[in-house]
N, C-alpha and C positions, 0 to 999 in steps of 0.2 A: 162241509163245504158244498156250495150250490155248484150245479153244472157249469154255471158262467163265471164262477170265481177262480180265475187263473191269471196270476200276474206273471207276464212272460219273463220279466227281470229275475223272478225267483228262480226259475230254471237255470239260468246262467249262474246265478249265485251258488245254488246247491251243487252244480256241475263242478265249478271252480273250487268250492269247498272240498270236494272229493278229489280234486286234481285229475279230473277226466277231460279228454277232448270230446268234441261232438261225435267223432267217428267211434271213440271208445264207449262212450255212453250208449250209442245206437247199438253196438254189439252186446252190451250188458243187458240192455232192455229188449232186445229182439226187435228193434226198430231199423229204419234207415237213417243214415246221416241227414238226408234231405228233411226228413220229418223233424228231427231235432232242430235244425236250421229254422225250419218254418215256425215251430213252437216258440223258439226264441226270439224270432223277429217279429212275431205276431201275425204272420200270414196265415197261420192255422191254429186252432185250439184243440188240445188233446180232449179226448173223452174222459170221463171219470174213470173208466177202467184203465185207460192209457196212463192217466194220471197216477193212479196207483201202482202201476208197472214202473213208473219213473221215480216214484217215491221209494220203492223197495230197492231199486238199483242204485240210489243216491244215498239211501240211509236217512231219509227225512220223513217226518209225518206228511201224509197227504195234505193236511191243512196248511202246511208251510207254503204251498203255492198259491193259497188264496190270501195271504196277508198282504196289506198295502206295502208299497216299496218306495222309501225315501231316497232319492238320488244323491251322489256325491261324486267328486272327482276321483281319480285313481288312487289318491292317498299320498301322504308325505313319507317318503322312503329314503333313508341315506343309503349310500353304495348302490346307486342305480345300475351301475355297469356290472357289479359283482352279484346282483339279486336276480335271478332268472325271472321272466315274465310269469311262468307258472306259480313260482313262490309268492310273487307279488299279488297275483290275483287270488290265490288261496288266502293270504293274509287279509286282502281286502274283504273277502267273503266273510271271514271271521269277524272284522270290524262290523259288517252289516248285521250279523247276528247279534252282537254286542248292543248295537243301536237298538235292534228289536226287543232286546230284554229291557233296555231302559225305558222304551215306549211303553211296554206293558207295565213296568214298575210304577211309572209316572201316572198311569191311567188309574191305578188304586191308591194314589197318594203315597207311593213308597220311595219316590225319586223327584227331585225338582228339576225344572226346566233351566237350561244353562243361561247365566249371565256373564259370559266371557267377553270383556271388552274388545271392541273392534278397532284396533289402532294400527292402520295400514302403514308400511314403510313408504317413504317418498319415492323410492326407486330400488332396483337391485344393487345399485352402487351407494346405497344410504351409509353414511359414516357411522362408525361404532358409538360415537356420541349420541346419535339419535337413537340407536337401539338401546343404550344404557338408560336414557331418558324414558323411553317407553316402558322398560322394565320396572324403573323406579315409579312410574304412574301406576302400573298395574298393582304393585304392593301398596301404594297409598289408597287407591280405590277399594282394595280389598281389606283395608284396615290392618296390615301386617305390621307388627312393632319391629323396631330395629333388630338386627341380628339374624341368626339362622332361622329358616323355615322349619318348624317343628316336624311337620309331616306333610310332604308335599302331595302324596297321593290322596290323603284325607282332605287336603285343601281343594283339590281339583273335584273331588266327589262332591264336596260341599257347595260347589259352584255349578253342579249339573253336568259335569263331564263323566261320561260312562267309561270308567277305568276297570280294565280287566287284566289279569296276568295268565298267560298261556304259553305252553311250550311251542315256539315258532319252528323249531327243527331246522333252523338255518343260522349259521354262525354270522352272517352278514346282516341279519335282521334283528337288532336288539329291541326295537319299539317302532311303532308308526302310529299314525293318527288320521282321521277322517273328520272334516269340519262340518258334520251335520249341524243345521241351525238350531235345532231343539235340544239335542243331546250329542255333542261332539264326542268322538270316541278316541281314547288312547288305549292302545293294546301294549303291555309291557311283556318282554319274554321272561319266562321263568327258567330259561336254561342256564342263565349266568347268575350266580348266587352272590351278587355284589351290591351291597346297599348304596355306596356312594355313586357307583355307575347308574343304577337304577334312578336315583334321585336326579341325577343329570339328564337322563333319558326323559323322565317326567317334565322337566322344566323345559327341555328342548322341544317336546312335542307341545306344551303350552305356547311356546313362542310361535309355532306355526299357526296355531288357531287365533292368536291375538294379531300377528303381523301379516299373516298372508291369507288365511281363510280359503275361500273359494276362488280366490283371484288369481294366484301364482303358485306353481308346484313343479316339481320335476327338474329343477336346474340347480346347479351347484350353489349359486349365490344365496338361495334361500336356506341352505343348510348351514353356510357360514353365519348368516344372520341368526339362525336359531341357536347356534353355539354362543354367539356373543350375548344374547338375550338370557340364555340359561345361566351363564357366568354371572352376569349382572343381577339377575333375580336371585340367585342362591348366595352370592357374595357381593352385596351393594358396596360400591366403592367408598362411600362415606363411612361405612361401619368397618370395613376390613383393611383398608389402606395402611392405617399406622401399625396394624397387627402383623402384617406381612414382613418376613425377614429381608434383609437386603443381601445376606450372604447365604450360603448353603448350610443352613442351620437345621439339621434334621430333628433334634428334639423339639425345637419350636414348631416345625412343621407337622410333626406327629400330633402335637397338642392341638394345632389349628385344624387338622383333620378330624379329630374327635369333636371339637367344639362345633365346627361348621358342617360336619357330616358330608364332606366332599372329599374326592381323591387327592392324593399328593400330586398328580399330574395337573389336575384343575387348579390346585393352589399355586403351583409353580407358574402355569400359564397366566394366572390372574395377577401374580407378582410382576411377571413381565409386562403384561398389558398395562397395569396401573404405573408402571415406572419405578417399582421398588427394586427390580432386579435388572441389571443391564443384560444385553445380549450374551457376553461372555460368561456371567454368573450363571444365567439360565442354561445355557448349553452345558457348562460344567455339571450342573445338578442333574440334568437329563442323562447325561452320559453316566454319571455315578449310579443313578437309579437303574439304568439299563444293565450295567455291569453286575449289578446285585440281583437281577432278575426282578426288579420291582415293576417293569413295565407290564409283565405279565400278572403277577400276584403281588399286590402291595402289602407292606407290613402294616401293623395296627388295624386289623379287621374291625368293622363297624357293626356286625351282626346282621341279622336277617333283614333283607329289603322290606321296605314298607309295603303293606297289603291293602289292596282294596277291600272294602267290608260292606258297602251299602247294597250292591246288586247281590252280593251273596247272602245278605240277610234277607233280602227279598225272596231269593230262590229257596230259602229254608222255611219260608213262612207259607200258610195255606193260600195266601193271596196269588201265589205264583202257578196254581194249578193250570190256568189258561195258558200261560206262557210255555209251561212244560208240554202242553198238548200240541203246540204248533212249532216249537223250536227244535233243531237238530239235537238228539240226545247226547251225541258225542261231544259237542262242543260244551254243552252245559256241564257234563261230567268232567271234562277237561279243565273248565274254569274252575269248579269246585276242587278238584284234586291238585291243581297247580297252587291255589291259594292255602290249601291245607298243609303243604310241605314246607 
């Protein structure tokens, strides 16, 4: 790295990745909080020696600070009120590293540039029918056949989304996304070993990339719209309507869960949304599931969650030498470990 190559935003990313405040980093590095603030604002540039000190304190290679930085907003997070600012910032920093990985893989022809349709909603009050139509349009644009999506993680990777699975160490963060224009990032938590939930999370994050992008985030309405999109994308109305029971028929619902690879809760909500179950039947089913403990752990497990493979294949190749020399080793190791378990 040359003496001039220092991307100030990289320092903030590395600091948030480590979960350190400016004051704490200053103490760890033997610097003043004012110096850290000036480095991050661009008012001052650290010397190569100071850059090395910061790198050691943060556990990143010195070259990390010389990498170009692509901006994005704060990310799509559910449960904003229950997720601390520190946790969101660390998660966002992880997303930036995942984007770095995709950029390096793309540079050697190991990952494609994204082709995510940009189909913004008309408003935050958009009707469900509009969201359903957008989900159907994306399926058509991507040439998906009727019925269940075979592997949504593979589908996203095939369209240039950098999907990673990492332990997020927070029960309120199942997944999140960052809408980078070249390689959008979807990070799925490896903390919860639930295939159905993970598939819905993936579809939910796809919804944000399609419907919201860089335009709107951080409000309750976008999360509702993403849920509606995910249900429609995974369970198209024309395909599933007549299959859904009108009564609390558990054997039928178990079969549908296996076929569509979604949760019982999602099936019940879809039956209610599409008018197959009236409100009373739906509530009866929800209460029965709760009494059996199925709201926590459902019967009929679907097996291991779908796993990202393309960036992992890149990391396992000789082509990844440059990326490994500049990316935080703890994130690379976590990514590989999480996907191997």
